[in-house]
FIMI-96765 format. One line per field, with one value per atom (N, C-alpha, C, O): residue number from 0; x, y, z; atom name. Coordinates in Angstrom, 2 decimals. Each point is the difference from the previous one (the first is absolute). Layout:
<atoms>
resi (NUM_...)
X (X_...)
Y (Y_...)
Z (Z_...)
name (CA_...)
</atoms>
This chain:
<atoms>
resi (0_0_0_0_1_1_1_1_2_2_2_2_3_3_3_3_4_4_4_4_5_5_5_5_6_6_6_6_7_7_7_7_8_8_8_8_9_9_9_9_10_10_10_10_11_11_11_11_12_12_12_12_13_13_13_13_14_14_14_14_15_15_15_15_16_16_16_16_17_17_17_17_18_18_18_18_19_19_19_19_20_20_20_20_21_21_21_21_22_22_22_22_23_23_23_23_24_24_24_24_25_25_25_25_26_26_26_26_27_27_27_27_28_28_28_28_29_29_29_29_30_30_30_30_31_31_31_31_32_32_32_32_33_33_33_33_34_34_34_34_35_35_35_35_36_36_36_36_37_37_37_37_38_38_38_38_39_39_39_39_40_40_40_40_41_41_41_41_42_42_42_42_43_43_43_43_44_44_44_44_45_45_45_45_46_46_46_46_47_47_47_47_48_48_48_48_49_49_49_49_50_50_50_50_51_51_51_51_52_52_52_52_53_53_53_53_54_54_54_54_55_55_55_55_56_56_56_56_57_57_57_57_58_58_58_58_59_59_59_59_60_60_60_60_61_61_61_61_62_62_62_62_63_63_63_63_64_64_64_64_65_65_65_65_66_66_66_66_67_67_67_67_68_68_68_68_69_69_69_69_70_70_70_70_71_71_71_71_72_72_72_72_73_73_73_73_74_74_74_74_75_75_75_75_76_76_76_76_77_77_77_77_78_78_78_78_79_79_79_79_80_80_80_80_81_81_81_81_82_82_82_82_83_83_83_83_84_84_84_84_85_85_85_85_86_86_86_86_87_87_87_87_88_88_88_88_89_89_89_89_90_90_90_90_91_91_91_91_92_92_92_92_93_93_93_93_94_94_94_94_95_95_95_95_96_96_96_96_97_97_97_97_98_98_98_98_99_99_99_99_100_100_100_100_101_101_101_101_102_102_102_102_103_103_103_103_104_104_104_104)
X (13.47_-0.14_-0.92_-1.05_1.45_-0.77_-0.82_0.54_-1.85_-0.90_-0.48_-0.12_-0.15_-0.65_-1.24_-0.02_-1.02_-1.27_0.03_0.59_-1.22_-0.08_-1.43_-0.96_0.84_-1.31_-0.30_0.90_-2.18_-0.54_0.49_-0.06_0.54_0.34_1.16_0.07_0.86_1.10_-0.53_0.55_-1.61_-0.61_-0.46_0.18_-0.78_-0.47_1.16_-0.15_1.29_1.18_0.43_0.24_-0.15_0.42_-1.01_0.39_-1.66_-1.02_0.09_-0.18_0.47_0.21_1.19_-0.09_1.20_1.21_-0.29_0.44_-1.16_-0.33_-0.91_0.08_-0.92_-0.95_0.55_-0.57_1.68_0.56_1.04_1.02_-1.30_0.88_1.41_0.97_-0.83_1.33_0.79_1.20_-1.85_0.69_0.50_1.13_-1.97_0.40_1.17_0.90_-0.92_1.10_1.30_1.05_-1.12_1.19_0.55_1.21_-2.07_0.45_0.66_1.06_-1.68_0.60_1.36_0.94_-0.84_1.23_1.17_1.15_-1.42_1.09_0.09_0.64_-1.27_0.03_1.39_0.44_0.26_1.32_1.16_1.08_-1.30_1.10_-0.52_-1.06_1.80_-0.34_0.13_0.91_-1.84_0.02_-0.39_-0.67_1.11_-0.39_-1.36_-0.46_-0.17_-1.28_0.14_-0.89_1.99_0.21_0.13_-0.55_1.28_0.13_-1.36_-0.33_-0.46_-1.34_-0.85_-0.64_0.65_-0.79_0.40_-0.86_2.15_0.50_-0.30_-0.48_0.76_-0.17_-1.46_-0.34_-0.53_-1.40_-0.92_-1.18_1.70_-0.81_-1.09_-1.08_1.38_-0.93_0.55_1.21_-2.09_0.48_0.75_-0.35_1.36_0.81_-0.85_0.21_-1.15_-0.88_-0.82_-0.15_-0.37_-0.78_0.88_-0.42_1.64_0.94_0.29_-0.06_0.38_0.30_-1.19_0.18_-1.40_-1.19_-0.13_-0.25_0.41_-0.13_1.16_-0.21_1.42_1.15_-0.21_0.38_-0.97_-0.29_-0.97_0.23_-1.29_-0.98_0.66_-0.15_0.88_0.62_1.07_0.08_0.74_1.06_-0.55_0.48_-1.48_-0.59_-0.66_-0.14_-0.27_-0.65_0.93_-0.45_1.73_1.06_-0.19_0.45_-1.11_-0.14_1.28_0.40_0.22_1.32_0.90_-0.47_1.77_0.97_0.93_0.60_-0.48_0.95_1.40_0.16_0.82_1.37_0.58_-0.40_1.34_0.52_1.50_0.73_-0.31_1.43_0.22_-0.93_2.15_0.37_0.75_1.02_-1.52_0.64_1.29_0.29_0.48_1.26_-0.20_0.87_-2.04_-0.26_-0.70_-0.50_0.45_-0.51_-1.50_-0.52_-0.18_-1.45_-0.33_0.68_-1.72_-0.46_-0.96_-0.98_1.27_-0.84_-0.55_0.75_-2.07_-0.64_-0.25_-0.40_0.65_-0.30_-1.01_0.03_-0.92_-1.11_0.05_0.30_-0.60_0.02_-1.25_-0.47_-0.06_-1.19_0.31_1.04_-1.93_0.13_-1.01_0.26_-1.38_-1.05_0.02_-0.04_0.10_0.10_-1.28_-0.21_-0.64_-1.27_-1.11_0.18_-1.31_-1.20_-1.13_-0.26_-0.41_-1.16_-1.24_-0.01_-1.03_-1.29_-1.08_0.08_-1.09_-1.14_-1.17_0.16_-1.34_-1.21_-0.39_0.17_-0.70_-0.66_-1.21_-0.36_-0.27_-1.23_0.23_-0.94_2.19_0.33_0.46_0.33_-0.30_0.42_1.28_0.33_0.39_1.24_1.15_0.12_0.71_1.21_1.21_-0.04_1.10_1.25_1.15_0.08_0.80_1.23_1.17_-0.13_1.27_1.20_1.18_0.00_1.00_1.25_1.15_-0.06_1.11_1.19_1.01_0.94_-1.13_0.99_-0.35_-1.15_2.18_-0.19_-0.45_-0.67_1.00_-0.36_-0.62_-0.37)
Y (24.29_-1.35_-0.74_0.51_-1.71_-0.79_-1.05_-0.81_0.83_-0.98_-0.95_0.37_-1.61_-0.93_-0.56_-0.27_0.10_-0.48_-1.51_-0.72_0.25_-1.42_-0.47_0.70_-1.88_-0.52_-1.34_-0.70_0.37_-1.31_-0.51_0.72_-1.99_-0.62_0.69_0.00_0.58_0.74_1.18_0.35_0.26_1.12_-0.47_0.71_-1.89_-0.53_-0.23_0.21_-0.64_-0.20_1.33_0.08_0.96_1.31_0.54_0.60_-0.80_0.44_-0.79_0.56_-1.86_-0.81_0.53_0.18_0.08_0.49_1.31_0.19_0.70_1.28_-0.19_0.77_-1.78_-0.20_-0.86_-0.04_-0.65_-0.92_0.70_0.47_-0.41_0.72_-0.58_0.76_-2.07_-0.61_0.31_0.28_-0.33_0.39_1.43_0.30_0.59_1.41_0.17_0.79_-1.51_0.09_-0.50_0.61_-1.73_-0.55_0.98_0.25_0.30_0.95_1.21_0.45_0.07_1.15_-0.38_0.79_-1.99_-0.45_-0.11_0.21_-0.55_-0.21_1.10_-0.19_1.30_1.10_0.59_0.28_-0.09_0.64_-0.99_0.32_-1.52_-0.96_-1.41_-0.36_-0.45_-1.41_-0.72_0.27_-1.19_-0.75_-1.45_-0.31_-0.56_-1.40_-0.16_0.89_-2.03_-0.28_0.02_0.48_-1.01_-0.03_1.42_0.31_0.56_1.39_0.68_0.70_-0.90_0.61_-0.51_0.79_-2.09_-0.61_0.56_0.39_-0.36_0.48_1.48_0.40_0.42_1.45_0.42_0.96_-1.68_0.41_-0.79_0.33_-1.37_-0.79_-0.81_-0.20_-0.27_-0.81_-1.42_-0.19_-0.80_-1.39_-0.26_0.54_-1.37_-0.31_-0.66_0.27_-1.11_-0.65_1.04_-0.10_1.10_1.07_0.82_0.38_-0.10_0.75_-0.78_0.56_-1.85_-0.80_-0.09_0.05_-0.19_-0.06_1.29_-0.05_1.19_1.28_0.24_0.51_-0.88_0.16_-0.80_0.43_-1.60_-0.83_0.71_0.05_0.49_0.75_1.21_0.23_0.53_1.23_-0.28_0.71_-1.73_-0.28_-0.67_0.27_-1.15_-0.63_1.03_-0.24_1.36_1.05_1.18_1.06_-1.26_0.97_1.35_1.03_-1.05_1.22_0.20_1.12_-2.23_0.03_-0.94_-0.87_1.07_-0.83_-0.67_0.67_-2.00_-0.69_-0.03_-0.02_0.01_-0.28_-0.94_0.03_-0.86_-1.01_0.15_0.43_-0.79_-0.11_-1.37_-0.61_0.14_-1.24_0.38_0.69_-1.16_0.31_-0.80_-0.90_1.22_-0.70_-1.49_-0.81_0.46_-1.42_-0.68_-1.12_1.80_-0.60_0.08_-0.60_1.34_0.14_1.17_1.03_-1.20_1.08_0.88_-0.49_1.78_0.96_0.99_0.60_-0.44_0.93_1.34_0.05_1.01_1.35_0.58_-0.31_1.14_0.51_1.52_0.67_-0.15_1.44_0.39_-0.76_1.93_0.48_0.26_0.58_-1.02_0.21_1.04_0.66_-0.53_0.94_1.16_-0.22_1.44_1.14_0.82_0.72_-0.82_0.74_-0.89_-0.70_0.74_-0.68_1.02_0.59_-0.38_0.89_-0.84_-0.92_1.23_-0.66_1.06_1.01_-1.24_0.90_-0.72_-1.04_1.62_-0.52_0.89_1.21_-1.84_0.74_-0.81_-0.98_1.35_-0.68_-1.46_-0.79_0.42_-1.38_-0.84_-1.18_1.77_-0.75_0.55_1.18_-2.03_0.38_-0.03_-0.94_1.95_0.07_-0.04_0.54_-1.19_-0.08_0.28_-0.58_1.49_0.27_-0.08_0.32_-0.77_-0.12_0.68_0.23_0.09_0.54_-0.63_-0.14_-0.22_-0.56_1.07_-0.27_1.48_1.06_0.73_0.06_0.50_0.72_1.44_0.56_0.04_1.41_0.18_1.11)
Z (-7.23_0.47_-0.96_-0.40_0.04_-0.96_0.73_0.76_-0.99_0.59_-1.07_-1.17_1.57_-0.92_0.67_1.20_-2.00_0.53_0.18_-0.81_1.87_0.32_-0.29_0.31_-0.89_-0.40_0.66_0.46_-0.45_0.36_1.36_0.99_-0.95_1.28_0.69_1.23_-1.98_0.62_0.80_1.05_-1.54_0.71_1.38_0.99_-0.92_1.28_0.97_1.20_-1.72_0.86_0.61_1.21_-2.03_0.52_1.01_1.00_-1.26_0.95_1.31_1.08_-1.18_1.21_0.79_1.22_-1.91_0.68_0.73_1.13_-1.78_0.64_1.21_0.96_-0.99_1.09_1.13_1.09_-1.33_0.99_0.87_-0.49_1.78_0.93_0.02_0.03_-0.05_0.05_-1.27_0.08_-1.23_-1.25_0.08_-0.38_0.88_0.10_0.96_-0.26_1.37_0.97_-0.63_0.16_-0.87_-0.65_-1.03_-0.04_-0.79_-1.02_0.65_-0.44_1.48_0.71_0.57_-0.04_0.58_0.65_-0.97_0.39_-1.65_-0.96_-1.06_-1.03_1.28_-0.97_-0.15_-1.11_2.20_-0.04_-0.02_-0.50_1.03_0.16_-0.20_0.52_-1.27_-0.16_1.33_0.78_-0.52_1.25_-0.26_-0.98_1.88_-0.06_0.68_0.71_-0.92_0.64_1.52_0.71_-0.21_1.45_0.55_1.06_-1.77_0.45_0.03_0.96_-2.01_-0.06_1.17_0.69_-0.49_1.07_1.37_0.79_-0.52_1.29_0.21_1.06_-2.08_0.14_0.09_0.69_-1.39_-0.08_0.93_0.14_0.50_0.92_-0.70_0.55_-1.75_-0.78_-0.04_-0.12_0.22_-0.03_-1.31_-1.05_1.14_-1.18_-1.09_-1.19_1.58_-0.99_-0.77_-1.21_1.92_-0.66_-0.93_-1.09_1.53_-0.84_-1.27_-1.10_1.23_-1.19_-0.95_-1.22_1.75_-0.87_-0.81_-1.20_1.87_-0.71_-0.95_-1.10_1.50_-0.90_-1.28_-1.09_1.22_-1.17_-0.95_-1.20_1.75_-0.81_-0.65_-1.20_1.99_-0.50_-1.05_-1.00_1.21_-0.97_-1.26_-1.10_1.24_-1.19_-0.92_-1.20_1.77_-0.79_-0.28_-0.44_0.70_-0.32_0.69_-0.51_1.66_0.79_0.82_0.28_0.08_0.63_-0.79_-0.73_0.89_-0.71_1.00_0.84_-0.92_0.88_-0.62_-1.22_2.08_-0.42_1.05_1.16_-1.56_0.91_0.20_-0.89_2.09_0.29_0.64_0.54_-0.59_0.67_1.26_-0.05_1.19_1.28_0.15_-0.79_1.82_0.26_0.23_-0.31_0.86_0.25_-1.18_0.13_-1.28_-1.23_-0.21_-0.93_1.78_-0.15_-0.91_0.01_-0.81_-0.87_0.80_0.57_-0.52_0.72_-1.02_-0.77_0.78_-0.91_0.69_1.16_-1.91_0.44_-0.98_-1.19_1.70_-0.81_-0.06_0.98_-2.17_-0.23_-0.79_-0.85_1.13_-0.70_-1.47_-0.33_-0.54_-1.43_-0.52_-1.01_1.69_-0.39_1.00_1.21_-1.71_0.91_0.08_0.98_-1.97_0.03_-0.54_-1.00_1.68_-0.48_0.06_1.05_-2.17_-0.05_-0.20_-0.82_1.56_-0.22_-0.04_0.69_-1.51_-0.07_-0.66_-0.64_0.81_-0.61_-1.17_0.04_-1.09_-1.07_-0.44_0.66_-1.75_-0.40_-0.39_-0.05_-0.21_-0.36_1.19_-0.16_1.35_1.19_0.59_-0.17_0.86_0.67_-1.00_-0.79_0.84_-0.83_0.93_1.11_-1.57_0.76_-0.95_-1.08_1.50_-0.74_0.97_1.18_-1.70_0.83_-0.67_-1.21_2.02_-0.51_0.77_1.22_-1.94_0.62_0.37_0.74_-1.24_0.27_1.28_0.41_0.21_1.26_-0.21_0.86_-1.97_-0.23_-1.36_-0.37)
name (N_CA_C_O_N_CA_C_O_N_CA_C_O_N_CA_C_O_N_CA_C_O_N_CA_C_O_N_CA_C_O_N_CA_C_O_N_CA_C_O_N_CA_C_O_N_CA_C_O_N_CA_C_O_N_CA_C_O_N_CA_C_O_N_CA_C_O_N_CA_C_O_N_CA_C_O_N_CA_C_O_N_CA_C_O_N_CA_C_O_N_CA_C_O_N_CA_C_O_N_CA_C_O_N_CA_C_O_N_CA_C_O_N_CA_C_O_N_CA_C_O_N_CA_C_O_N_CA_C_O_N_CA_C_O_N_CA_C_O_N_CA_C_O_N_CA_C_O_N_CA_C_O_N_CA_C_O_N_CA_C_O_N_CA_C_O_N_CA_C_O_N_CA_C_O_N_CA_C_O_N_CA_C_O_N_CA_C_O_N_CA_C_O_N_CA_C_O_N_CA_C_O_N_CA_C_O_N_CA_C_O_N_CA_C_O_N_CA_C_O_N_CA_C_O_N_CA_C_O_N_CA_C_O_N_CA_C_O_N_CA_C_O_N_CA_C_O_N_CA_C_O_N_CA_C_O_N_CA_C_O_N_CA_C_O_N_CA_C_O_N_CA_C_O_N_CA_C_O_N_CA_C_O_N_CA_C_O_N_CA_C_O_N_CA_C_O_N_CA_C_O_N_CA_C_O_N_CA_C_O_N_CA_C_O_N_CA_C_O_N_CA_C_O_N_CA_C_O_N_CA_C_O_N_CA_C_O_N_CA_C_O_N_CA_C_O_N_CA_C_O_N_CA_C_O_N_CA_C_O_N_CA_C_O_N_CA_C_O_N_CA_C_O_N_CA_C_O_N_CA_C_O_N_CA_C_O_N_CA_C_O_N_CA_C_O_N_CA_C_O_N_CA_C_O_N_CA_C_O_N_CA_C_O_N_CA_C_O_N_CA_C_O_N_CA_C_O_N_CA_C_O_N_CA_C_O_N_CA_C_O_N_CA_C_O_N_CA_C_O_N_CA_C_O_N_CA_C_O_N_CA_C_O_N_CA_C_O_N_CA_C_O)
</atoms>
């Protein structure tokens, strides 16, 4: 498995994601299957506004990947899938280190 180290402000984003319960729930929810924000909200009992806020953070930082379909009534529906499968964090004499991997094995 290939890991890459994350630096500076991106490191803070990954640490936030790990510490935020709603982010963790969303990631767990879409690990095996892509889902829409409404599906995540309904299945996990999280307000839709909170789901959309976290999806924005997660997708802007490429932790999840959105894909869109056009429904029969012409509406664009986004589905989200996990893009990062492993996050390692540890402390050393230089502070907190974060590494990520996009591969599953």
